[in-house]
C-alpha positions, 0 to 999 in steps of 0.5 A, spaced: 304 542 399 299 539 405 294 536 400 300 532 397 302 530 404 295 528 406 295 524 399 301 521 401 299 519 409 294 516 406 297 512 401 302 509 405 297 507 410 293 504 404 300 500 402 301 498 410 294 495 411 294 492 404 301 488 406 298 487 412 293 483 409 298 479 405 303 477 410 303 470 412 300 468 418 297 461 421 291 459 425 291 453 429 285 449 430 283 445 437 280 439 434 275 435 438 277 428 441 274 421 439 271 415 444 280 414 443 282 420 445 284 422 438 282 428 435 284 431 428 287 438 429 288 443 423 294 448 421 292 453 417 296 458 412 295 464 408 300 468 404 304 463 404 309 463 398 309 456 393 315 452 394 316 455 402 317 452 407 313 452 414 317 450 421 314 450 428 315 446 434 310 442 438 311 437 445 312 430 442 305 427 440 305 421 434 302 425 429 299 421 424 297 424 417 289 423 414 289 420 407 287 426 404 292 431 407 293 437 402 301 437 405 304 432 410 307 435 416 314 431 417 318 431 423 326 433 423 328 432 431 327 434 437 320 439 437 322 441 430 316 439 425 316 443 418 311 442 412 313 444 405 307 448 401 305 445 394 304 450 389 298 453 392 299 460 389 298 463 395 292 460 396 289 458 404 292 452 405 289 447 410 293 441 414 289 436 417 293 431 422 291 427 428 294 426 435 292 426 442 287 431 445 290 437 447 292 436 454 293 444 455 295 449 451 302 450 452 303 443 448 299 446 442 304 448 436 308 455 436 314 458 433 313 458 426 317 461 421 317 461 414 324 459 410 325 461 403 331 459 399 335 465 399 331 470 403 331 472 410 326 467 415 320 470 417 316 470 424 309 467 422 303 471 427 299 464 430 292 465 431 290 459 436 282 456 436 281 452 442 276 448 446 273 453 451 269 449 454 273 442 457 272 441 464 279 440 469 279 438 475 283 442 481 284 439 489 278 442 493 278 448 495 278 446 503 286 444 501 287 451 501 284 455 508 288 459 513 284 457 519 290 456 523 293 462 528 300 464 525 304 466 531 311 470 531 316 464 529 312 461 525 316 461 519 318 456 513 322 452 514 319 451 521 323 452 527 324 445 530 324 449 537 320 455 539 318 457 547 315 463 549 315 467 555 310 472 557 309 480 556 312 484 549 318 486 548 321 490 541 326 486 537 332 490 537 335 491 531 341 486 529 347 490 530 344 491 538 344 483 538 350 479 543 353 474 539 356 467 542 360 462 538 357 456 541 364 451 543 358 445 544 358 439 538 351 441 534 349 439 527 351 443 522 347 449 521 345 449 529 343 456 532 339 459 537 336 465 538 334 468 545 329 475 546 328 477 552 326 483 556 334 484 558 337 481 553 337 479 546 343 474 543 344 470 538 348 463 538 351 458 533 358 454 532 359 456 524 357 460 519 352 457 516 348 457 523 349 464 524 346 465 517 340 462 519 339 465 525 340 472 522 335 470 517 330 467 522 331 474 526 329 478 520 323 474 519 321 475 527 316 482 527 319 487 532 314 486 537 313 479 539 313 475 546 320 473 550 321 468 545 328 463 545 328 459 538 332 453 537 333 450 530 337 446 525 337 442 519 336 434 519 339 434 512 345 438 510 344 438 502 337 442 501 338 443 493 335 445 487 335 444 480 334 450 475 334 447 468 337 454 463 339 449 458 332 448 455 330 455 456 335 460 458 335 466 465 339 471 465 344 472 470 339 478 473 333 473 474 337 468 477 340 472 482 332 474 484 331 467 485 337 465 490 335 471 494 328 467 494 332 460 495 335 463 501 330 465 504 328 458 504 335 456 507 336 453 500 344 450 501 345 448 494 343 451 486 344 445 481 345 449 475 343 444 469 346 449 464 348 444 459 344 440 454 341 437 447 337 444 446 343 449 449 350 451 452 349 456 456 357 458 460 362 460 456 369 456 455 374 462 451 378 455 449 372 453 445 368 459 442 363 455 438 360 452 445 356 459 446 357 462 438 354 455 436 350 452 441 347 458 445 343 461 439 338 458 435 337 457 427 333 455 421 336 447 419 337 449 412 337 443 406 344 441 402 345 435 398 337 433 401 340 433 407 338 437 413 343 441 417 344 446 422 351 450 419 351 457 423 347 455 430 343 449 434 336 448 431 330 450 435 329 449 441 322 448 444 319 454 444 321 453 436 324 461 436 330 463 433 329 470 435 336 472 439 330 475 444 327 470 446 328 464 452 332 460 448 338 463 447 343 466 452 349 464 456 353 466 461 360 470 460 365 467 466 364 473 469 357 472 469 358 466 472 364 468 477 358 473 479 353 468 480 357 463 485 360 469 489 352 471 490 350 465 492 356 463 497 354 471 500 348 467 502 350 461 504 349 457 497 353 452 493 353 452 486 353 445 484 355 445 476 352 440 471 355 438 464 350 432 463 354 427 458 355 422 455 347 422 452 344 429 453 350 432 449 347 435 442 349 441 444 356 440 445 356 435 439 354 440 435 358 446 437 365 442 436 363 440 429 363 448 428 370 448 431 373 443 427 369 446 421 373 453 423 380 450 425 381 444 421 382 441 429 378 434 430 382 433 437 375 436 440 371 431 436 366 428 440 362 423 436 364 419 429 361 421 423 361 414 421 357 411 426 351 407 424 347 407 431 340 408 429 336 411 436 331 416 439 333 419 445 327 420 451 327 428 447 327 424 441 334 426 438 338 421 434 344 424 434 346 426 443 350 421 445 358 422 445 362 416 442 365 414 449 372 411 445 374 418 442 380 421 445 377 427 443 371 427 449 376 426 455 380 431 452 374 436 452 371 433 458 378 435 461 378 442 458 371 443 462 373 440 468 379 446 468 374 451 467 370 450 472 376 449 476 379 455 475 372 459 476 370 457 483 378 459 484 377 466 481 371 467 485 373 464 491 368 459 492 368 452 494 366 447 487 363 441 491 363 437 485 361 437 478 356 434 476 357 429 470 349 426 468 350 420 466 341 419 464 339 417 459 343 414 454 338 411 449 338 404 448 341 403 440 347 407 442 354 405 441 351 400 436 355 394 435 359 395 441 357 392 449 353 398 452 356 395 459 364 396 456 362 403 454 358 405 460 364 402 464 369 405 460 365 412 460 366 413 468 372 410 469 375 415 464 371 420 468 373 418 474 380 419 472 380 425 470 377 428 477 381 424 482 387 427 477 384 434 478 382 433 485 374 433 485 369 430 487 363 427 482 356 427 482 351 424 477 343 422 475 341 415 478 343 412 472 351 413 472 350 408 478 347 403 473 350 398 468 357 399 470 361 393 473 361 392 480 369 394 481 367 400 477 362 401 482 366 401 489 371 406 486 366 410 484 362 410 491 368 414 495 368 419 489 361 421 489 359 427 493 351 424 490 347 421 486 340 423 484 335 419 485 330 421 479 326 416 477 322 413 482 316 411 479 313 403 478 319 398 480 324 403 480 320 406 487 325 402 491 330 405 488 332 411 493 333 406 499 336 401 494 342 406 492 342 408 500 344 401 502 349 400 498 353 406 499 351 411 495 350 419 498 343 419 495 340 425 495 332 424 495 329 427 487 323 423 487 319 425 480 312 425 484 314 429 489 319 433 487 320 435 479 316 441 480 314 442 472 309 438 472 303 441 472 299 444 479 293 439 476 290 438 469 287 445 468 288 448 460 292 453 462 297 451 466 305 450 463 309 443 464 309 436 463 305 430 467 309 424 465 309 423 473 302 426 474 301 432 477 305 436 483 303 440 487 305 445 494 302 439 498 305 433 494 313 437 496 309 438 502 308 430 503 315 427 502 318 424 508 325 422 506 325 416 511 318 414 509 318 414 502 313 409 500 307 414 504 309 420 501 305 419 494 299 420 497 295 421 490 295 417 485 296 422 477 289 424 477 290 426 484 286 420 487 287 419 495 291 412 496 291 407 501 297 408 505 296 402 510 300 397 507 305 402 503 311 399 504 309 392 505 314 387 502 319 393 499 326 395 501 327 399 507 333 404 509 337 401 513 343 407 512 339 412 513 346 417 513 347 415 506 340 419 505 345 426 504 339 431 500 333 433 498 332 436 491 327 439 486 328 440 480 325 445 475 326 442 468 324 449 462 321 445 456 315 449 456 317 455 460 318 462 455 319 467 461 321 469 468 314 469 470 313 462 467 319 460 472 316 463 479 309 460 477 311 453 478 316 455 483 311 459 488 309 456 493 310 449 489 317 448 491 316 451 498 313 444 501 320 440 499 324 447 502 320 445 508 322 437 508 329 438 507 329 442 513 324 437 518 325 431 514 321 427 520 315 429 520 310 424 524 303 424 521 300 417 524 293 418 521 290 423 515 288 427 520 294 428 523 297 430 515 292 435 513 293 438 521 300 439 518 298 441 512 293 445 514 298 450 520 303 450 513 299 453 508 297 458 513 303 461 514 305 460 506 299 465 505 299 469 511 307 470 510 310 468 504 304 471 499 304 478 500 311 478 500 311 475 492 306 480 491 310 485 494 316 483 489 311 482 484 312 475 482 309 471 479 305 465 483 300 460 483 294 463 487 288 460 490 
């Protein structure tokens, strides 16, 4: 009996080993670049059944197939590619292709799946062979030293005034502190802390001020000199935009981020939870928005065409695993919990539904809704549309048909849900962000782009006006519309995000402000923290706007934007002596209403990827939203201010990140 058991166990192990030996696998091999920056990369497939289809995802870069290619790499849309495996009877298949040099490891193909007719899709384990001898440039180590003597009231964002007395006092428990409600006029968020030998008091005029005062008070050490602190924010909108559409963060992780944002006195969380790659909020009237568009499945072939009957195509990771970062949504109760949690920390949540571009998830979900119900009243696109276009994210089917009445019935339904959820949560709804960005050329074929854009903006304004809500949008919402529509839009706008600020658009933020738009600085060169810290191969992120690190967020000057980008795309210092010469000057500074960092999530796969690119990269922007008028007449002045700031980061913030187990950029 024992011998039989032993034999059975050995046989089972041999069977498992044999099966493992014959399992499908893929190896991706990085090629060396030639003098033109092109490289021949290789995908090696093993044990792939003949006639199978292998799907994968990659950052869109142009692919060229060599003439002697053994199989073709075909592009579907977005980040999705596939290979139809020829009749090779399980042999090893090597497919070479020509593309750009891989800028970093996170751009390598991923999310490999085997698809076969009538069988379950199978994830294929991938092995990578990278070129490891690359050189790259990191900023000089001298930027990241901390020689400044950090004082007790040195926190981030920096307090405006800290006057110390002689001696030492013990900070009393906050419950013992005298509370004074000021009746004098002060900026919103103003507060004053007085810690003395005989009495300690906190003075403010409204709830935000008292919250910020307690925030500062809790960061002061138990023993310190007598001190009087007076502080207030220079800019009233200090925002953080979190993209959970491309890659999702569960409620608990969002709350962890909210706690950290509150520490830095951020007061707006802009939630970008609707885009081409996913819909992340439950809408009971339209269940397909989450039953279909918050999940992913491989496209299937029908009548020679690929389509997505059960769920959206794979997102940026290529994964269809329900546990992967591309899957998930917030129930209505989840969202109300997030709203309340944020509001308790004086953070208002600005919800975004990106329209009329970036709408693929909604379009596909409403097609699934129509298939289930037969109701076409929420149809968002015309099946007979002959438009030919390609969006910035390589979609050719992500634009709403703004002449369809279903578009506005759909938008009204989403608005109603937002309004209801905020009311039930008992928190203010500052505005509804309707996107407006990146509608690709070629959309709305045969129709005037001006007329279509103008029609859409006017109809959305009508809905917002009828429901008593304000609007927000990316900079494109103000462009390509009729003058009378623009004038009607201005008073309805809570803010407009000026984000694309490179080249000819460098002057756009001040032009918008001068024209009367409430402008939120979201400048790519300083505030897009999804751009990598450097060109190191292990960094995750994009580079289309250069590199962004904690120095570059700190370098933002809201009222002097032309001197805000102190380095070029490859981190070489720029000559700023005549940076503003011949450019639009800011005439209406009161219309610079906000500073906001953006965290787009295409390249992130887990919470650590998110936190690594926030901490400490975003912290400079939180400093600059609170203290918006730095004075750096010389490079030496900038370096001194930066040295003080980094010393506070290293002394007080990094130990906190370590204690909380946060993944962050360590120098």
